[in-house]
C-alpha positions as CSV (number, residue, x, y, z in Angstrom):
1,X,33.4,99.6,268.7
2,X,31.9,103.1,268.5
3,X,31.8,105.2,271.6
4,X,30.0,108.6,271.6
5,X,29.9,111.3,274.2
6,X,29.7,115.0,274.8
7,X,33.0,116.8,274.6
8,X,34.0,120.4,274.8
9,X,34.1,122.0,271.3
10,X,37.6,123.3,272.0
11,X,39.1,120.0,273.0
12,X,42.0,118.9,270.8
13,X,40.0,116.1,269.1
14,X,36.9,118.2,268.6
15,X,39.0,121.0,267.2
16,X,40.7,118.6,264.8
17,X,37.4,117.2,263.7
18,X,35.9,120.6,263.2
19,X,38.9,121.7,261.1
20,X,38.6,118.5,258.9
21,X,34.8,119.1,258.5
22,X,35.2,122.7,257.4
23,X,38.1,121.8,255.1
24,X,36.0,119.1,253.4
25,X,32.8,121.1,252.9
26,X,34.7,124.2,251.8
27,X,36.8,122.3,249.4
28,X,33.8,120.7,247.8
29,X,32.1,124.0,247.5
30,X,35.1,125.8,246.0
31,X,36.1,122.8,243.9
32,X,39.6,123.1,245.2
33,X,41.4,122.4,248.4
34,X,40.7,124.9,251.2
35,X,43.9,126.5,252.6
36,X,44.7,126.4,256.3
37,X,44.1,130.1,256.4
38,X,40.6,129.7,254.9
39,X,39.8,127.0,257.4
40,X,40.9,129.3,260.2
41,X,38.8,132.1,258.9
42,X,35.8,129.9,258.4
43,X,35.9,128.6,262.0
44,X,36.5,132.0,263.5
45,X,33.2,133.2,265.1
46,X,31.3,130.2,263.6
47,X,29.1,129.9,266.7
48,X,30.5,126.6,267.8
49,X,31.1,128.1,271.3
50,X,27.3,128.0,271.7
51,X,27.2,124.2,271.6
52,X,27.2,123.8,275.4
53,X,24.4,123.1,277.8
54,X,21.8,124.3,278.4
55,X,21.6,125.7,274.9
56,X,23.4,123.0,273.0
57,X,25.8,120.1,273.0
58,X,28.8,119.0,271.0
59,X,29.6,115.3,270.6
60,X,32.7,113.4,269.5
61,X,32.5,109.8,268.3
62,X,35.4,107.4,268.7
63,X,36.0,104.2,266.8
64,X,38.6,101.9,268.4
65,X,39.6,104.8,270.6
66,X,40.3,107.2,267.7
67,X,38.4,110.4,267.2
68,X,36.3,109.6,264.1
69,X,33.1,111.7,264.1
70,X,31.5,114.8,265.5
71,X,28.3,116.7,265.5
72,X,26.4,119.3,267.5
73,X,22.9,120.4,268.5
74,X,21.8,123.9,269.3
75,X,18.4,124.9,270.7
76,X,16.8,127.5,268.4
77,X,13.6,128.3,270.2
78,X,11.6,127.4,273.3
79,X,7.8,127.3,273.6
80,X,6.9,127.8,277.3
81,X,3.6,125.7,276.8
82,X,5.0,122.3,277.7
83,X,1.9,120.5,276.6
84,X,2.2,121.7,273.0
85,X,5.8,122.9,273.0
86,X,7.7,122.7,269.8
87,X,11.2,123.4,271.1
88,X,13.4,123.1,268.1
89,X,17.1,122.1,268.0
90,X,19.4,122.5,265.0
91,X,21.6,119.6,263.9
92,X,25.0,121.0,262.9
93,X,28.6,120.1,262.1
94,X,27.9,116.5,261.5
95,X,31.1,114.9,260.2
96,X,32.7,111.5,259.9
97,X,36.3,111.2,258.9
98,X,36.5,109.4,255.5
99,X,38.4,106.4,256.9
100,X,35.5,105.7,259.2
101,X,32.6,106.0,256.8
102,X,30.7,102.8,256.1
103,X,31.1,101.6,259.7
104,X,27.6,102.5,260.8
105,X,28.9,105.5,262.8
106,X,26.8,108.1,261.0
107,X,23.5,106.5,262.1
108,X,24.7,106.1,265.7
109,X,25.9,109.7,265.7
110,X,22.5,111.0,264.5
111,X,20.7,108.9,267.1
112,X,23.0,110.1,269.9
113,X,22.6,113.7,268.8
114,X,18.8,113.3,268.8
115,X,18.9,112.0,272.3
116,X,21.1,114.9,273.4
117,X,18.6,117.3,271.8
118,X,15.7,115.6,273.7
119,X,17.7,115.9,276.9
120,X,17.9,119.7,276.2
121,X,14.1,119.8,275.8
122,X,13.9,119.7,272.0
123,X,10.8,118.1,270.4
124,X,11.9,118.7,266.8
125,X,15.2,118.7,265.0
126,X,16.0,120.8,261.9
127,X,19.1,121.2,259.8
128,X,20.2,123.0,256.7
129,X,22.7,121.8,254.1
130,X,23.8,122.2,250.5
131,X,22.5,120.3,247.5
132,X,25.9,119.1,246.6
133,X,26.3,117.2,249.9
134,X,24.4,114.3,248.5
135,X,25.8,111.7,251.0
136,X,24.7,113.8,253.9
137,X,21.3,114.4,252.4
138,X,20.8,110.7,251.9
139,X,21.9,110.0,255.5
140,X,19.3,112.4,256.8
141,X,16.5,111.0,254.7
142,X,17.4,107.4,255.7
143,X,17.0,108.5,259.3
144,X,13.6,110.0,259.0
145,X,14.3,113.6,258.1
146,X,12.0,115.2,255.6
147,X,12.4,118.3,253.5
148,X,10.9,121.4,255.2
149,X,10.6,125.1,254.3
150,X,13.7,127.1,255.0
151,X,13.9,128.1,258.7
152,X,17.0,130.3,258.2
153,X,18.9,132.1,255.5
154,X,22.5,132.1,254.4
155,X,24.8,131.7,251.5
156,X,25.1,127.9,252.0
157,X,21.5,127.2,252.9
158,X,20.1,125.4,249.9
159,X,17.8,122.8,251.5
160,X,16.4,122.2,255.0
161,X,15.2,119.1,256.7
162,X,13.3,118.4,259.9
163,X,12.3,115.5,262.1
164,X,9.9,115.2,265.1
165,X,11.8,113.8,268.1
166,X,8.8,112.7,270.0
167,X,8.4,108.9,270.2
168,X,4.9,109.0,268.6
169,X,6.0,111.6,266.0
170,X,3.3,114.0,267.1
171,X,3.7,117.6,268.1
172,X,0.5,117.7,270.1
173,X,0.2,117.2,273.9
């Protein structure tokens, strides 16, 4: 019943999902509901416009035809040595609307985003998140992500995860 595919980050469904994502994570962080103005401010200049090929991709998942999930990948670096390249993509803006949680969509979304990252040339996926987002952290660990040293900094970067995307799990050629 899930259907996932690339979609422009500015489409009506993608915009609605991004707003819901930001409202949820901001509200949890502030321990109060985020206002519409705060959501607008948080999304302004958030870099989502970079989630287009060849540097990235944004994906929307639908369940029974209804927009239910989203996520993006963004290439962070490119090693020109294709034999030992470690092109890295960042997993970002992963969100499932609450009504669709528990329907196996999160795992399907992660798998789809990993395939999109591979198609962009990535051999490794990284992500950062907050410690209070326990459900997200559990999801990542269940799908093979392991804690790694911080690859970026920021006020909401509390823990980072990474995963090799090569079928054999190696980074060598």
